[in-house]
N, C-alpha and C positions, 0 to 999 in steps of 0.2 A: 643113670650114669653117663657122664660126658663121653662122647665118642671121639676118639683120636685116630687120625689117619696119617699114614706115612707114604709120601711119594718118593720113589727111589729106594724101595726096601731091599732090592737085590744088590745095591752098591756097597762099597766098603763101609761108609759111615751109616748109611740107612739100615743095613742088615745088623750092624752092631747096636744101633738104637732100638730096633724092634726087639732084639733079644733082651736088652736091658729093661725095656718097658714091660715085656712079658714076665721077666723075673720079678719085677716089682708088683706084679698082679694086675697090670694094665694090658688089655688086649687091644692091639693096634690094628686098624683096618688097612689093608693093602689092596693094590690092584695089579693084575697081570698085564703085561704089554706096555708099550711106550705111550707116553702122553703126546699124541700127535693130532689131537682134535679137541674142540671145545666140549664135545659130547663126552669124551673120555674123562676130561678134567671134571666135568659136572658130576659124573657118576662116582668119581673118587670122593668128592667132598660132600655129597648129599647126606644130610643128617649129621654132619660132622660139627663138632664144637672147636676142635683144635686140629690144625694141619701142620705137619712137618714137611718142608720141601727140601729133600736131600737129592732129588733127581737132577740129572744134568750130565753133560758130556764133558769128560776131563781127559787129560793126557799130559805126558811129560814133554821135555824140551824137544825131543825128536819129532813128535806130532806137531808142535807149534812151528817148527822149522819147515816141515814138509807140507803141511796143510794148515796154514795159520787161520783160515776162515772156518775150520771145522768146528770150532767151539762157539761160534757166534749165533747163527740162526737157530740151531736146536735149543740152546739155552734161553734165548729170548722167547721163543714160542712156548716152551714149557712154563715159564713164569707168567707170561701174558695170559695163557689159558687158565692157569691155576688162580691167579689173582682175580680174574674176572669171575671164575666159578665161585670163589669164596664170597665175593660181593653178592652174587646172585643167590647163593644158598644160605647166606647169613652166618657164615663161619665167624666165630668170636675171635680166634687167635691164630696167627700164622708165625711159625718159627722157620726161618729161612737160612739155609747154609750158604753163606756168601764166600768171598775170596779176597785175599790180600793183593791180588794182581791190580786192583784199582788204586792202590796207593802210588804216589809219585815216585819217580826214580831218585831216591835219596837214601843215604845210609843213616840219616837222623832217626831218632826214635819217633815212631808214628803214633799219633793220637787219633781217635776215631774221627774227629772233625777234620783231619787232614785228607780224608779219602778223595775228595773231589778237587783237590788243589794240585796244580803242577802237572808237568808232562810225565807220561808213563815211560818206563823202560821199553826200548824198541821191541824186545822179544815178547813183551806183555801188552803191546798196543791193542791188539784185537780182543783178547780175553779181558783185559783191564777195562776198556771202554764198554764192553758188553756188561760186565759186572756193575760198573757205575750206572749204566742205563737201567739195569734191573732194579737197583736200589732207588733210583729216581722214579721208576715206574711204580714201585710200592708206595711212594709218597703221593701218587696220583689217586690212591684209594684211601682217603682219610678215615673212612668208616672201618677199615681193617686195623687190627692191633698187630703190627708186624715187627718181629724182632729179627734182626740180621746178626748172625754170628760170623765173624771173620777169623777163622783159624789160620795160623801159619801152617807149614807143612805138617800134615797129619800122617802118622805112621803107626804100625802095630800089626797084630795078627788079623788076618782077613784082608790085608791090602792086596793090591794088584802086583803080582810078581812076574808078569809077562814082560820080558826085556824090551819088547817093541813098544809098549805103551806105559810102562811103569815110571814112577818118579825115582829120584836118585837113591833114596834109602832102601826101598824094597829091591831095587836092582842090585845094589851092593850086597844086601842080605843074601839074595839068591846066589850071586857069584861066589860069595864066601862059603856058603853051605856046599856048593858044588866044587869048592876048592879050585876054582879057575886060576890058571897061572900062565901068562900074566893077567892082571886086571887093568883094564884101560879106563881112565877117567876122562871125561870131556873137559877140556880147558886145563887150567893149571892146578885145580883142586883146592884153590883158596876161597872159593865161593862159600859164604856163610849160611848155615841153615839153623834157624831157631825152631826146631820141630817140636810138635806137641803130641803126646801119646794118646791113642784113640780113647782109652778109658777116661782121661781127663776131659776130652771133648764131649763125650757122652754125658758126663756129669753136668756139664754146663748146659747142654741141650735140654736136660730134664728139669732145670730150674724154672720156676714160674717167673720169667723175666719180663720187665716192662718193655714197651715198644722202644725201638731205637737200635743202635749198632754197638757191638761189643767185640773187642779184640780177644783172641785166645792164643796164647803162646806159652812156651816153657820158661822163657827167661834164661835159658841155659844153652845158648847157641854153640855150634861147633862148625869148623870148616869141613868140607867133604873129605879132605885127607884125614882129619881127626876122626870122622865117622868111620872111615875104612879102618883106621888103626884100632879103634875100639872093637870093631867086629872081628878083625883078623886075630888080635891078641886073645879075645875070648874064645875063638875057634882053635887057637893054637897052631897057626901055620903062617908062613912068611912068603907070600907071592911077590913076584916082581910087579911093579906099578909103572904103567906107561901113561903118558899124557898126550891126548889128541887135541892139539891146539886148533885144528881145522874145524872142529865141531862148533855149533852155535854158542855164543857167549850169553849166559843168563845173568840175572841180577846178582851182583857180587855180595851184597849184604842188605838184609832187611831186619829191623828191630822193631818190635811192637810194644807199646806201652799197654800193660794190662791192669792198670790201677782202677779203671772204671769197672771192670769185671770184679775186681777184689772188693771195691767199696760198695757197689750197688747190688751185686749178686752174692757176695760172700764166697766167690769162687777163686781158687788159685790152683795151679798144677801141683800134683803130688808125686808124679813120676818124672825124675830128672832124665836127661837124654841118655846118659851112659847106662842107667838101669833099664830104661825102655829099649835101647838098642840090644842089650844082652838078652833081655826077655824075648824080644821079637825074633832074634836069631835062634834061640833055643826052641821056641814054638814052631817056627818054620822048619827047622831041622827034624823035629819029631813027627812031622806029617808023613 
């Protein structure tokens, strides 16, 4: 039986993937501790046929503003160690969780081939160039069969709800469940989020995909204000909303073309954002 390993099995997406694999009858190998050496990477992939790379350091706009280099070195090293280990150990297939931060600063619909074209949004300069380099690094290993998935904002049960490190959707879910009043939004609330539900992302990761890159998104974007409205109406309360224009400005709008995933993989999202947001709120409130 082919051995499958998951790097980053304790994270939001990695832990969801391991549960889904186990539910389907596949036992995924994992490793405790951080991937901070070549020896650790080698031990993870030894005897492995397929490796999922969900490991990495992530953070919301607050972390990007306060420590913009925090997402660079750790993520570069993790992928450098793992790609080298895969070549050394003869791993057949690598499925790598990438990021949309490498796309240029534009509100045009992004195709996969647009990834390395154009200037990045200022807030994403460091993580975006890091992700571009990681994908270029993968191309330096032609013997590896690497699939890069580039999901838009991923949300759902199991997300990071720590207000210091979370992204906008889990932060708003927590604030609504706690019935905070007022609720403060960074900026004017008009930033657009085409978020994709965690279950849809996991379905894509489990497809036997060819090498290359694939966008994953819901195609059902909403502004931050609309996200908050959906959550607070479902929760049945009406907080005051304040706008902090002094906070860092993030990308206003990003739209991903998912036709490649539909045509090549037969994948498309089944959970629209309103349904996913209500489901996420209910599950978090029940904890």
